[in-house]
PyMOL Python script that loads the backbone (N, CA, C, O; Angstrom):
from pymol import cmd

cmd.read_pdbstr("""\
ATOM      1  N   MET A   1      14.287  -8.138  -2.859  1.00  0.00           N
ATOM      2  CA  MET A   1      15.486  -7.745  -1.933  1.00  0.00           C
ATOM      3  C   MET A   1      16.612  -7.038  -3.132  1.00  0.00           C
ATOM      4  O   MET A   1      17.239  -7.249  -4.170  1.00  0.00           O
ATOM      5  N   PRO A   2      16.298  -6.070  -2.089  1.00  0.00           N
ATOM      6  CA  PRO A   2      18.191  -4.704  -2.983  1.00  0.00           C
ATOM      7  C   PRO A   2      19.203  -6.125  -3.183  1.00  0.00           C
ATOM      8  O   PRO A   2      19.312  -7.290  -2.800  1.00  0.00           O
ATOM      9  N   MET A   3      19.815  -5.142  -4.041  1.00  0.00           N
ATOM     10  CA  MET A   3      21.382  -6.226  -4.417  1.00  0.00           C
ATOM     11  C   MET A   3      21.713  -5.428  -3.831  1.00  0.00           C
ATOM     12  O   MET A   3      21.029  -4.409  -3.921  1.00  0.00           O
ATOM     13  N   ILE A   4      23.234  -5.380  -2.658  1.00  0.00           N
ATOM     14  CA  ILE A   4      23.664  -4.788  -1.677  1.00  0.00           C
ATOM     15  C   ILE A   4      25.130  -5.108  -2.350  1.00  0.00           C
ATOM     16  O   ILE A   4      25.098  -5.984  -3.215  1.00  0.00           O
ATOM     17  N   MET A   5      26.558  -4.448  -2.038  1.00  0.00           N
ATOM     18  CA  MET A   5      27.393  -5.110  -2.701  1.00  0.00           C
ATOM     19  C   MET A   5      28.601  -4.371  -1.506  1.00  0.00           C
ATOM     20  O   MET A   5      28.129  -3.819  -0.512  1.00  0.00           O
ATOM     21  N   PRO A   6      29.955  -4.411  -1.672  1.00  0.00           N
ATOM     22  CA  PRO A   6      30.722  -3.692  -1.207  1.00  0.00           C
ATOM     23  C   PRO A   6      32.047  -3.072  -2.039  1.00  0.00           C
ATOM     24  O   PRO A   6      32.556  -3.785  -2.904  1.00  0.00           O
ATOM     25  N   ILE A   7      32.450  -2.096  -1.842  1.00  0.00           N
ATOM     26  CA  ILE A   7      33.081  -1.189  -3.505  1.00  0.00           C
ATOM     27  C   ILE A   7      33.798  -1.603  -3.704  1.00  0.00           C
ATOM     28  O   ILE A   7      34.155  -1.384  -4.862  1.00  0.00           O
ATOM     29  N   ARG A   8      34.765  -2.611  -2.850  1.00  0.00           N
ATOM     30  CA  ARG A   8      35.455  -3.788  -3.124  1.00  0.00           C
ATOM     31  C   ARG A   8      35.497  -4.657  -5.401  1.00  0.00           C
ATOM     32  O   ARG A   8      36.075  -4.775  -6.482  1.00  0.00           O
ATOM     33  N   ASP A   9      34.324  -4.930  -4.523  1.00  0.00           N
ATOM     34  CA  ASP A   9      32.980  -5.525  -5.207  1.00  0.00           C
ATOM     35  C   ASP A   9      33.506  -4.074  -7.514  1.00  0.00           C
ATOM     36  O   ASP A   9      33.673  -4.256  -8.720  1.00  0.00           O
ATOM     37  N   LEU A  10      33.490  -3.475  -6.961  1.00  0.00           N
ATOM     38  CA  LEU A  10      33.236  -2.622  -8.741  1.00  0.00           C
ATOM     39  C   LEU A  10      34.469  -3.155  -8.968  1.00  0.00           C
ATOM     40  O   LEU A  10      34.283  -3.821  -9.986  1.00  0.00           O
ATOM     41  N   ARG A  11      35.802  -3.300  -8.605  1.00  0.00           N
ATOM     42  CA  ARG A  11      36.839  -3.826  -9.733  1.00  0.00           C
ATOM     43  C   ARG A  11      36.433  -4.879 -10.665  1.00  0.00           C
ATOM     44  O   ARG A  11      36.953  -4.926 -11.780  1.00  0.00           O
ATOM     45  N   ASN A  12      35.598  -5.678 -10.323  1.00  0.00           N
ATOM     46  CA  ASN A  12      34.860  -6.709 -11.728  1.00  0.00           C
ATOM     47  C   ASN A  12      33.407  -6.059 -11.807  1.00  0.00           C
ATOM     48  O   ASN A  12      32.354  -6.112 -11.172  1.00  0.00           O
ATOM     49  N   THR A  13      33.971  -5.354 -13.043  1.00  0.00           N
ATOM     50  CA  THR A  13      33.470  -3.764 -13.602  1.00  0.00           C
ATOM     51  C   THR A  13      32.227  -5.477 -14.892  1.00  0.00           C
ATOM     52  O   THR A  13      31.151  -5.790 -14.381  1.00  0.00           O
ATOM     53  N   SER A  14      32.498  -6.000 -15.859  1.00  0.00           N
ATOM     54  CA  SER A  14      31.982  -7.139 -16.391  1.00  0.00           C
ATOM     55  C   SER A  14      31.298  -7.780 -15.409  1.00  0.00           C
ATOM     56  O   SER A  14      30.190  -7.252 -15.512  1.00  0.00           O
ATOM     57  N   THR A  15      31.219  -8.604 -14.485  1.00  0.00           N
ATOM     58  CA  THR A  15      30.423  -8.905 -14.000  1.00  0.00           C
ATOM     59  C   THR A  15      28.696  -9.078 -13.291  1.00  0.00           C
ATOM     60  O   THR A  15      27.789  -9.898 -13.153  1.00  0.00           O
ATOM     61  N   ILE A  16      29.241  -7.019 -12.867  1.00  0.00           N
ATOM     62  CA  ILE A  16      28.511  -5.516 -12.269  1.00  0.00           C
ATOM     63  C   ILE A  16      27.492  -5.582 -13.358  1.00  0.00           C
ATOM     64  O   ILE A  16      26.326  -5.975 -13.315  1.00  0.00           O
ATOM     65  N   SER A  17      28.312  -5.034 -14.496  1.00  0.00           N
ATOM     66  CA  SER A  17      27.255  -4.444 -16.494  1.00  0.00           C
ATOM     67  C   SER A  17      26.214  -6.138 -15.944  1.00  0.00           C
ATOM     68  O   SER A  17      25.072  -6.188 -15.487  1.00  0.00           O
ATOM     69  N   GLU A  18      27.037  -7.119 -16.191  1.00  0.00           N
ATOM     70  CA  GLU A  18      26.160  -7.856 -17.085  1.00  0.00           C
ATOM     71  C   GLU A  18      25.287  -8.640 -15.301  1.00  0.00           C
ATOM     72  O   GLU A  18      24.688  -9.715 -15.285  1.00  0.00           O
ATOM     73  N   LEU A  19      25.382  -8.199 -14.699  1.00  0.00           N
ATOM     74  CA  LEU A  19      24.577  -7.984 -13.222  1.00  0.00           C
ATOM     75  C   LEU A  19      23.444  -7.509 -14.488  1.00  0.00           C
ATOM     76  O   LEU A  19      23.011  -7.877 -15.580  1.00  0.00           O
ATOM     77  N   ALA A  20      23.284  -6.017 -13.093  1.00  0.00           N
ATOM     78  CA  ALA A  20      22.889  -4.628 -13.402  1.00  0.00           C
ATOM     79  C   ALA A  20      22.007  -4.528 -14.653  1.00  0.00           C
ATOM     80  O   ALA A  20      21.050  -3.766 -14.515  1.00  0.00           O
ATOM     81  N   HIS A  21      22.163  -5.352 -16.278  1.00  0.00           N
ATOM     82  CA  HIS A  21      20.966  -5.807 -17.306  1.00  0.00           C
ATOM     83  C   HIS A  21      20.472  -6.944 -16.778  1.00  0.00           C
ATOM     84  O   HIS A  21      19.522  -6.670 -16.046  1.00  0.00           O
ATOM     85  N   LYS A  22      20.759  -8.419 -16.839  1.00  0.00           N
ATOM     86  CA  LYS A  22      19.876  -9.395 -16.052  1.00  0.00           C
ATOM     87  C   LYS A  22      19.074  -8.421 -15.343  1.00  0.00           C
ATOM     88  O   LYS A  22      18.358  -7.749 -16.086  1.00  0.00           O
ATOM     89  N   LYS A  23      18.948  -7.985 -13.249  1.00  0.00           N
ATOM     90  CA  LYS A  23      18.124  -7.588 -13.007  1.00  0.00           C
ATOM     91  C   LYS A  23      17.113  -6.516 -13.068  1.00  0.00           C
ATOM     92  O   LYS A  23      15.997  -6.276 -12.607  1.00  0.00           O
ATOM     93  N   GLN A  24      17.939  -6.010 -13.792  1.00  0.00           N
ATOM     94  CA  GLN A  24      17.331  -4.945 -13.762  1.00  0.00           C
ATOM     95  C   GLN A  24      16.322  -3.643 -12.563  1.00  0.00           C
ATOM     96  O   GLN A  24      15.216  -3.103 -12.550  1.00  0.00           O
ATOM     97  N   GLU A  25      17.622  -3.670 -11.687  1.00  0.00           N
ATOM     98  CA  GLU A  25      16.832  -3.047 -10.510  1.00  0.00           C
ATOM     99  C   GLU A  25      18.401  -2.520 -10.108  1.00  0.00           C
ATOM    100  O   GLU A  25      19.372  -3.031 -10.665  1.00  0.00           O
ATOM    101  N   PRO A  26      18.549  -1.480  -9.119  1.00  0.00           N
ATOM    102  CA  PRO A  26      19.164  -0.745  -8.774  1.00  0.00           C
ATOM    103  C   PRO A  26      20.542  -1.366  -7.898  1.00  0.00           C
ATOM    104  O   PRO A  26      20.288  -1.447  -6.696  1.00  0.00           O
ATOM    105  N   ILE A  27      21.545  -1.690  -8.160  1.00  0.00           N
ATOM    106  CA  ILE A  27      22.640  -2.300  -7.305  1.00  0.00           C
ATOM    107  C   ILE A  27      23.482  -1.243  -6.640  1.00  0.00           C
ATOM    108  O   ILE A  27      24.123  -0.398  -7.264  1.00  0.00           O
ATOM    109  N   PHE A  28      23.417  -1.390  -4.847  1.00  0.00           N
ATOM    110  CA  PHE A  28      23.361  -0.995  -4.093  1.00  0.00           C
ATOM    111  C   PHE A  28      25.182  -1.189  -3.385  1.00  0.00           C
ATOM    112  O   PHE A  28      25.567  -2.156  -2.728  1.00  0.00           O
ATOM    113  N   ILE A  29      25.970  -0.044  -3.752  1.00  0.00           N
ATOM    114  CA  ILE A  29      27.259  -0.590  -3.572  1.00  0.00           C
ATOM    115  C   ILE A  29      28.040   0.566  -2.015  1.00  0.00           C
ATOM    116  O   ILE A  29      28.015   1.797  -2.041  1.00  0.00           O
ATOM    117  N   THR A  30      28.536  -0.123  -1.056  1.00  0.00           N
ATOM    118  CA  THR A  30      28.149   0.157   0.381  1.00  0.00           C
ATOM    119  C   THR A  30      30.376   0.464   0.067  1.00  0.00           C
ATOM    120  O   THR A  30      31.277  -0.165  -0.489  1.00  0.00           O
ATOM    121  N   LYS A  31      30.282   1.424   0.634  1.00  0.00           N
ATOM    122  CA  LYS A  31      31.994   1.899   2.121  1.00  0.00           C
ATOM    123  C   LYS A  31      31.926   1.885   3.219  1.00  0.00           C
ATOM    124  O   LYS A  31      31.219   2.580   3.949  1.00  0.00           O
ATOM    125  N   ASN A  32      32.751   0.982   3.511  1.00  0.00           N
ATOM    126  CA  ASN A  32      32.700   0.703   4.983  1.00  0.00           C
ATOM    127  C   ASN A  32      31.573   0.544   6.080  1.00  0.00           C
ATOM    128  O   ASN A  32      31.248   0.931   7.203  1.00  0.00           O
ATOM    129  N   GLY A  33      31.126  -0.396   4.880  1.00  0.00           N
ATOM    130  CA  GLY A  33      29.443  -0.886   5.759  1.00  0.00           C
ATOM    131  C   GLY A  33      28.018   0.514   5.506  1.00  0.00           C
ATOM    132  O   GLY A  33      26.828   0.417   5.806  1.00  0.00           O
ATOM    133  N   TYR A  34      28.617   1.482   4.984  1.00  0.00           N
ATOM    134  CA  TYR A  34      27.264   2.477   4.010  1.00  0.00           C
ATOM    135  C   TYR A  34      27.096   2.964   3.025  1.00  0.00           C
ATOM    136  O   TYR A  34      27.896   3.506   2.263  1.00  0.00           O
ATOM    137  N   SER A  35      25.462   2.732   2.918  1.00  0.00           N
ATOM    138  CA  SER A  35      25.698   3.668   1.641  1.00  0.00           C
ATOM    139  C   SER A  35      26.761   4.456   0.660  1.00  0.00           C
ATOM    140  O   SER A  35      26.895   5.660   0.878  1.00  0.00           O
ATOM    141  N   ASP A  36      27.230   4.091   0.007  1.00  0.00           N
ATOM    142  CA  ASP A  36      27.681   5.183  -0.600  1.00  0.00           C
ATOM    143  C   ASP A  36      27.845   5.534  -2.459  1.00  0.00           C
ATOM    144  O   ASP A  36      28.493   6.441  -2.982  1.00  0.00           O
ATOM    145  N   LEU A  37      26.816   4.212  -3.284  1.00  0.00           N
ATOM    146  CA  LEU A  37      26.845   4.842  -4.817  1.00  0.00           C
ATOM    147  C   LEU A  37      25.558   3.728  -4.964  1.00  0.00           C
ATOM    148  O   LEU A  37      24.983   2.917  -4.238  1.00  0.00           O
ATOM    149  N   VAL A  38      25.471   4.266  -6.524  1.00  0.00           N
ATOM    150  CA  VAL A  38      24.208   3.110  -6.484  1.00  0.00           C
ATOM    151  C   VAL A  38      23.998   3.331  -8.249  1.00  0.00           C
ATOM    152  O   VAL A  38      23.248   4.161  -8.763  1.00  0.00           O
ATOM    153  N   VAL A  39      25.003   2.210  -9.078  1.00  0.00           N
ATOM    154  CA  VAL A  39      24.756   1.890  -9.738  1.00  0.00           C
ATOM    155  C   VAL A  39      23.932   1.132 -10.427  1.00  0.00           C
ATOM    156  O   VAL A  39      23.484   0.224  -9.727  1.00  0.00           O
ATOM    157  N   MET A  40      23.272   1.127 -12.283  1.00  0.00           N
ATOM    158  CA  MET A  40      22.127   0.183 -12.961  1.00  0.00           C
ATOM    159  C   MET A  40      22.383   0.403 -14.036  1.00  0.00           C
ATOM    160  O   MET A  40      23.325   1.096 -14.421  1.00  0.00           O
ATOM    161  N   SER A  41      21.382  -0.291 -14.863  1.00  0.00           N
ATOM    162  CA  SER A  41      22.194  -0.556 -15.813  1.00  0.00           C
ATOM    163  C   SER A  41      21.437   1.493 -17.087  1.00  0.00           C
ATOM    164  O   SER A  41      20.693   2.350 -16.611  1.00  0.00           O
ATOM    165  N   ALA A  42      22.086   1.515 -18.651  1.00  0.00           N
ATOM    166  CA  ALA A  42      21.258   2.911 -18.784  1.00  0.00           C
ATOM    167  C   ALA A  42      19.520   3.296 -19.109  1.00  0.00           C
ATOM    168  O   ALA A  42      18.770   4.263 -18.978  1.00  0.00           O
ATOM    169  N   GLU A  43      19.417   1.092 -19.881  1.00  0.00           N
ATOM    170  CA  GLU A  43      17.920   1.570 -19.889  1.00  0.00           C
ATOM    171  C   GLU A  43      17.020   1.407 -18.349  1.00  0.00           C
ATOM    172  O   GLU A  43      15.810   1.213 -18.474  1.00  0.00           O
ATOM    173  N   LEU A  44      17.567   1.479 -16.980  1.00  0.00           N
ATOM    174  CA  LEU A  44      16.900   1.462 -15.613  1.00  0.00           C
ATOM    175  C   LEU A  44      16.682   2.416 -15.516  1.00  0.00           C
ATOM    176  O   LEU A  44      15.725   2.818 -14.854  1.00  0.00           O
ATOM    177  N   TYR A  45      17.943   3.574 -16.493  1.00  0.00           N
ATOM    178  CA  TYR A  45      17.930   4.843 -15.562  1.00  0.00           C
ATOM    179  C   TYR A  45      17.464   5.427 -16.162  1.00  0.00           C
ATOM    180  O   TYR A  45      16.872   6.369 -15.635  1.00  0.00           O
ATOM    181  N   GLU A  46      17.393   5.273 -17.827  1.00  0.00           N
ATOM    182  CA  GLU A  46      16.875   6.026 -18.233  1.00  0.00           C
ATOM    183  C   GLU A  46      15.182   6.324 -18.269  1.00  0.00           C
ATOM    184  O   GLU A  46      14.736   7.424 -18.594  1.00  0.00           O
ATOM    185  N   ARG A  47      13.960   4.681 -17.721  1.00  0.00           N
ATOM    186  CA  ARG A  47      12.578   4.700 -16.828  1.00  0.00           C
ATOM    187  C   ARG A  47      12.811   5.232 -16.216  1.00  0.00           C
ATOM    188  O   ARG A  47      12.546   6.414 -16.437  1.00  0.00           O
ATOM    189  N   PHE A  48      13.496   4.905 -14.922  1.00  0.00           N
ATOM    190  CA  PHE A  48      13.681   6.272 -13.534  1.00  0.00           C
ATOM    191  C   PHE A  48      13.480   7.724 -13.580  1.00  0.00           C
ATOM    192  O   PHE A  48      12.833   8.456 -12.832  1.00  0.00           O
ATOM    193  N   ALA A  49      14.400   8.060 -14.957  1.00  0.00           N
ATOM    194  CA  ALA A  49      14.843   9.211 -15.952  1.00  0.00           C
ATOM    195  C   ALA A  49      13.152   9.426 -16.147  1.00  0.00           C
ATOM    196  O   ALA A  49      12.545  10.274 -15.492  1.00  0.00           O
ATOM    197  N   ARG A  50      12.639   8.738 -16.916  1.00  0.00           N
ATOM    198  CA  ARG A  50      11.092   9.020 -17.799  1.00  0.00           C
ATOM    199  C   ARG A  50      10.209   9.817 -16.356  1.00  0.00           C
ATOM    200  O   ARG A  50       9.803  10.924 -16.002  1.00  0.00           O
ATOM    201  N   ILE A  51      10.277   8.136 -15.793  1.00  0.00           N
ATOM    202  CA  ILE A  51       9.615   9.059 -14.808  1.00  0.00           C
ATOM    203  C   ILE A  51       9.342   9.866 -13.536  1.00  0.00           C
ATOM    204  O   ILE A  51       8.331  10.135 -12.889  1.00  0.00           O
ATOM    205  N   ASN A  52      10.559  10.127 -13.444  1.00  0.00           N
ATOM    206  CA  ASN A  52      10.191  11.739 -12.798  1.00  0.00           C
ATOM    207  C   ASN A  52      10.318  13.067 -13.198  1.00  0.00           C
ATOM    208  O   ASN A  52      10.266  14.086 -12.510  1.00  0.00           O
ATOM    209  N   ARG A  53      10.567  12.867 -14.925  1.00  0.00           N
ATOM    210  CA  ARG A  53       9.885  14.041 -15.762  1.00  0.00           C
ATOM    211  C   ARG A  53       7.766  13.773 -15.245  1.00  0.00           C
ATOM    212  O   ARG A  53       6.897  14.638 -15.136  1.00  0.00           O
ATOM    213  N   ILE A  54       7.660  12.157 -15.051  1.00  0.00           N
ATOM    214  CA  ILE A  54       6.216  13.022 -15.214  1.00  0.00           C
ATOM    215  C   ILE A  54       5.931  13.443 -14.202  1.00  0.00           C
ATOM    216  O   ILE A  54       5.589  14.615 -14.042  1.00  0.00           O
ATOM    217  N   ASP A  55       6.035  12.254 -12.934  1.00  0.00           N
ATOM    218  CA  ASP A  55       5.929  13.209 -11.817  1.00  0.00           C
ATOM    219  C   ASP A  55       6.178  14.411 -11.152  1.00  0.00           C
ATOM    220  O   ASP A  55       5.630  14.640 -10.074  1.00  0.00           O
ATOM    221  N   GLN A  56       7.256  15.524 -11.887  1.00  0.00           N
ATOM    222  CA  GLN A  56       7.489  16.381 -11.159  1.00  0.00           C
ATOM    223  C   GLN A  56       7.028  17.160 -12.044  1.00  0.00           C
ATOM    224  O   GLN A  56       7.638  18.228 -11.994  1.00  0.00           O
ATOM    225  N   ALA A  57       5.437  17.138 -13.651  1.00  0.00           N
ATOM    226  CA  ALA A  57       4.422  17.704 -14.206  1.00  0.00           C
ATOM    227  C   ALA A  57       3.398  17.528 -14.003  1.00  0.00           C
ATOM    228  O   ALA A  57       2.454  18.199 -14.418  1.00  0.00           O
ATOM    229  N   ILE A  58       3.352  16.393 -13.180  1.00  0.00           N
ATOM    230  CA  ILE A  58       2.358  16.115 -12.239  1.00  0.00           C
ATOM    231  C   ILE A  58       2.484  16.854 -11.142  1.00  0.00           C
ATOM    232  O   ILE A  58       1.525  17.219 -10.461  1.00  0.00           O
ATOM    233  N   PHE A  59       3.610  17.104 -10.917  1.00  0.00           N
ATOM    234  CA  PHE A  59       3.436  17.891  -8.821  1.00  0.00           C
ATOM    235  C   PHE A  59       3.430  19.368 -10.039  1.00  0.00           C
ATOM    236  O   PHE A  59       2.286  19.822 -10.012  1.00  0.00           O
ATOM    237  N   GLU A  60       3.988  19.885 -10.663  1.00  0.00           N
ATOM    238  CA  GLU A  60       3.846  21.045 -10.869  1.00  0.00           C
ATOM    239  C   GLU A  60       2.843  22.065 -11.749  1.00  0.00           C
ATOM    240  O   GLU A  60       2.894  23.183 -12.260  1.00  0.00           O
ATOM    241  N   ALA A  61       1.754  20.783 -11.568  1.00  0.00           N
ATOM    242  CA  ALA A  61       0.186  21.316 -12.282  1.00  0.00           C
ATOM    243  C   ALA A  61      -0.408  21.319 -10.885  1.00  0.00           C
ATOM    244  O   ALA A  61      -0.832  22.425 -10.547  1.00  0.00           O
ATOM    245  N   GLU A  62      -0.513  20.554 -10.184  1.00  0.00           N
ATOM    246  CA  GLU A  62      -0.373  20.402  -8.759  1.00  0.00           C
ATOM    247  C   GLU A  62      -0.571  21.621  -8.513  1.00  0.00           C
ATOM    248  O   GLU A  62      -1.712  22.047  -8.688  1.00  0.00           O
ATOM    249  N   LYS A  63       0.568  22.610  -7.998  1.00  0.00           N
ATOM    250  CA  LYS A  63       0.643  23.630  -7.422  1.00  0.00           C
ATOM    251  C   LYS A  63       0.716  24.885  -8.261  1.00  0.00           C
ATOM    252  O   LYS A  63       1.138  26.006  -7.976  1.00  0.00           O
ATOM    253  N   GLU A  64       0.344  24.540  -9.048  1.00  0.00           N
ATOM    254  CA  GLU A  64      -0.813  25.740 -10.342  1.00  0.00           C
ATOM    255  C   GLU A  64      -1.839  25.801 -10.170  1.00  0.00           C
ATOM    256  O   GLU A  64      -2.383  26.901 -10.077  1.00  0.00           O
ATOM    257  N   VAL A  65      -2.691  24.365 -10.029  1.00  0.00           N
ATOM    258  CA  VAL A  65      -3.746  24.640  -9.827  1.00  0.00           C
ATOM    259  C   VAL A  65      -3.781  25.112  -8.212  1.00  0.00           C
ATOM    260  O   VAL A  65      -4.631  25.994  -8.086  1.00  0.00           O
ATOM    261  N   GLU A  66      -3.174  24.821  -7.047  1.00  0.00           N
ATOM    262  CA  GLU A  66      -3.339  25.186  -6.355  1.00  0.00           C
ATOM    263  C   GLU A  66      -3.130  27.123  -5.688  1.00  0.00           C
ATOM    264  O   GLU A  66      -3.757  27.790  -4.864  1.00  0.00           O
ATOM    265  N   GLU A  67      -2.323  27.313  -6.290  1.00  0.00           N
ATOM    266  CA  GLU A  67      -2.000  29.102  -7.119  1.00  0.00           C
ATOM    267  C   GLU A  67      -2.831  29.728  -7.620  1.00  0.00           C
ATOM    268  O   GLU A  67      -2.441  30.848  -7.951  1.00  0.00           O
ATOM    269  N   GLY A  68      -4.763  29.317  -8.038  1.00  0.00           N
ATOM    270  CA  GLY A  68      -5.080  29.333  -8.726  1.00  0.00           C
ATOM    271  C   GLY A  68      -5.192  29.149  -9.710  1.00  0.00           C
ATOM    272  O   GLY A  68      -6.190  29.840  -9.919  1.00  0.00           O
ATOM    273  N   GLY A  69      -4.890  28.605 -10.870  1.00  0.00           N
ATOM    274  CA  GLY A  69      -4.553  27.941 -11.714  1.00  0.00           C
ATOM    275  C   GLY A  69      -5.577  27.847 -12.093  1.00  0.00           C
ATOM    276  O   GLY A  69      -6.366  27.669 -11.166  1.00  0.00           O
ATOM    277  N   GLU A  70      -6.378  27.894 -13.772  1.00  0.00           N
ATOM    278  CA  GLU A  70      -7.382  26.843 -13.970  1.00  0.00           C
ATOM    279  C   GLU A  70      -7.235  26.054 -14.734  1.00  0.00           C
ATOM    280  O   GLU A  70      -6.781  26.250 -15.862  1.00  0.00           O
ATOM    281  N   PRO A  71      -7.708  24.640 -14.123  1.00  0.00           N
ATOM    282  CA  PRO A  71      -7.590  23.882 -14.682  1.00  0.00           C
ATOM    283  C   PRO A  71      -8.714  23.754 -16.392  1.00  0.00           C
ATOM    284  O   PRO A  71      -9.764  24.384 -16.514  1.00  0.00           O
ATOM    285  N   ILE A  72      -8.155  22.841 -17.468  1.00  0.00           N
ATOM    286  CA  ILE A  72      -8.965  22.303 -18.431  1.00  0.00           C
ATOM    287  C   ILE A  72      -9.091  20.616 -18.960  1.00  0.00           C
ATOM    288  O   ILE A  72      -8.513  19.581 -18.628  1.00  0.00           O
ATOM    289  N   ALA A  73     -10.208  20.971 -19.997  1.00  0.00           N
ATOM    290  CA  ALA A  73     -10.780  19.652 -19.728  1.00  0.00           C
ATOM    291  C   ALA A  73      -9.166  18.315 -20.510  1.00  0.00           C
ATOM    292  O   ALA A  73      -8.134  18.529 -21.146  1.00  0.00           O
ATOM    293  N   LEU A  74      -9.435  17.813 -20.286  1.00  0.00           N
ATOM    294  CA  LEU A  74      -8.303  16.846 -21.718  1.00  0.00           C
ATOM    295  C   LEU A  74      -8.213  17.245 -22.562  1.00  0.00           C
ATOM    296  O   LEU A  74      -7.195  17.599 -23.156  1.00  0.00           O
ATOM    297  N   ASP A  75      -9.938  17.327 -23.025  1.00  0.00           N
ATOM    298  CA  ASP A  75      -9.230  16.601 -24.856  1.00  0.00           C
ATOM    299  C   ASP A  75      -8.401  18.250 -25.184  1.00  0.00           C
ATOM    300  O   ASP A  75      -7.354  18.100 -25.813  1.00  0.00           O
ATOM    301  N   ALA A  76      -8.627  19.231 -24.957  1.00  0.00           N
ATOM    302  CA  ALA A  76      -8.198  21.116 -24.840  1.00  0.00           C
ATOM    303  C   ALA A  76      -6.773  20.438 -24.745  1.00  0.00           C
ATOM    304  O   ALA A  76      -5.926  20.166 -25.596  1.00  0.00           O
ATOM    305  N   ALA A  77      -6.817  20.331 -23.857  1.00  0.00           N
ATOM    306  CA  ALA A  77      -5.182  18.971 -23.381  1.00  0.00           C
ATOM    307  C   ALA A  77      -4.557  18.681 -24.722  1.00  0.00           C
ATOM    308  O   ALA A  77      -4.039  19.312 -25.643  1.00  0.00           O
ATOM    309  N   ILE A  78      -4.737  17.900 -24.525  1.00  0.00           N
ATOM    310  CA  ILE A  78      -4.092  16.626 -25.860  1.00  0.00           C
ATOM    311  C   ILE A  78      -4.178  16.705 -26.649  1.00  0.00           C
ATOM    312  O   ILE A  78      -3.535  15.803 -27.186  1.00  0.00           O
ATOM    313  N   GLU A  79      -5.174  17.993 -28.139  1.00  0.00           N
ATOM    314  CA  GLU A  79      -5.290  19.632 -28.860  1.00  0.00           C
ATOM    315  C   GLU A  79      -3.893  19.556 -28.152  1.00  0.00           C
ATOM    316  O   GLU A  79      -2.877  18.876 -28.297  1.00  0.00           O
ATOM    317  N   SER A  80      -4.277  20.496 -27.378  1.00  0.00           N
ATOM    318  CA  SER A  80      -2.536  21.713 -27.255  1.00  0.00           C
ATOM    319  C   SER A  80      -1.524  20.538 -27.535  1.00  0.00           C
ATOM    320  O   SER A  80      -0.868  20.661 -28.569  1.00  0.00           O
ATOM    321  N   LEU A  81      -1.304  19.424 -26.771  1.00  0.00           N
ATOM    322  CA  LEU A  81      -0.051  19.166 -27.284  1.00  0.00           C
ATOM    323  C   LEU A  81      -0.420  18.345 -28.592  1.00  0.00           C
ATOM    324  O   LEU A  81       0.442  18.964 -29.216  1.00  0.00           O
ATOM    325  N   ASP A  82      -0.903  17.564 -29.476  1.00  0.00           N
ATOM    326  CA  ASP A  82      -0.773  17.823 -30.620  1.00  0.00           C
ATOM    327  C   ASP A  82      -0.732  18.869 -31.889  1.00  0.00           C
ATOM    328  O   ASP A  82      -0.628  18.656 -33.097  1.00  0.00           O
ATOM    329  N   GLY A  83      -0.837  19.889 -31.251  1.00  0.00           N
ATOM    330  CA  GLY A  83       0.288  20.873 -32.140  1.00  0.00           C
ATOM    331  C   GLY A  83       1.241  21.104 -31.506  1.00  0.00           C
ATOM    332  O   GLY A  83       2.241  20.957 -32.209  1.00  0.00           O
ATOM    333  N   LYS A  84       1.508  21.441 -30.365  1.00  0.00           N
ATOM    334  CA  LYS A  84       2.706  21.736 -30.171  1.00  0.00           C
ATOM    335  C   LYS A  84       3.376  20.432 -30.735  1.00  0.00           C
ATOM    336  O   LYS A  84       4.478  20.656 -31.235  1.00  0.00           O
ATOM    337  N   TYR A  85       2.860  18.779 -30.779  1.00  0.00           N
ATOM    338  CA  TYR A  85       3.731  17.660 -31.565  1.00  0.00           C
ATOM    339  C   TYR A  85       4.351  17.807 -32.638  1.00  0.00           C
ATOM    340  O   TYR A  85       5.452  17.412 -33.022  1.00  0.00           O
ATOM    341  N   TYR A  86       3.201  18.675 -33.296  1.00  0.00           N
ATOM    342  CA  TYR A  86       3.118  18.500 -34.707  1.00  0.00           C
ATOM    343  C   TYR A  86       3.737  19.932 -35.424  1.00  0.00           C
ATOM    344  O   TYR A  86       3.872  20.124 -36.633  1.00  0.00           O
ATOM    345  N   GLY A  87       3.964  20.575 -34.665  1.00  0.00           N
ATOM    346  CA  GLY A  87       4.368  21.706 -35.202  1.00  0.00           C
ATOM    347  C   GLY A  87       3.527  23.608 -35.558  1.00  0.00           C
ATOM    348  O   GLY A  87       3.899  24.769 -35.725  1.00  0.00           O
ATOM    349  N   THR A  88       2.104  22.702 -35.490  1.00  0.00           N
ATOM    350  CA  THR A  88       1.244  23.902 -35.754  1.00  0.00           C
ATOM    351  C   THR A  88       0.663  25.216 -34.985  1.00  0.00           C
ATOM    352  O   THR A  88       0.131  26.254 -35.381  1.00  0.00           O
ATOM    353  N   LEU A  89       1.066  24.609 -33.485  1.00  0.00           N
ATOM    354  CA  LEU A  89       1.458  25.680 -32.593  1.00  0.00           C
ATOM    355  C   LEU A  89       1.915  26.754 -32.601  1.00  0.00           C
ATOM    356  O   LEU A  89       2.096  27.356 -31.543  1.00  0.00           O
TER     357      LEU A  89
END
""", "prot")
cmd.dss("prot")
cmd.show_as("cartoon", "prot")
cmd.util.cbc("prot")
cmd.orient("prot")
C-alpha cells in the first residue's frame, strides 16, 4: 500500500527521513487532496535511476533493431564492453 501524507506533515523532516529510509518506498505528498510531490531516500532514488537507465538502454536497442540495426552476439557485446571498461578499445 502506498504511503500518502498531507503536505503539512513535511514540517517534521526528521520523521519523514526516518520513514523513507526504513520503508524504502516512495512517500506521496498531497496538497489539497491531490498528488503534489514524491519523497524518497537517496538509496531508493539511485535504484530507480539505475533501473530507468537500463530500461532506456533496452528501449534504444530495440528501436535500433527495428530501424534496421544488426543485432550482435552476446559474447561479442560482452567483449566490447570489457574493452571499454578496461580502456583497451
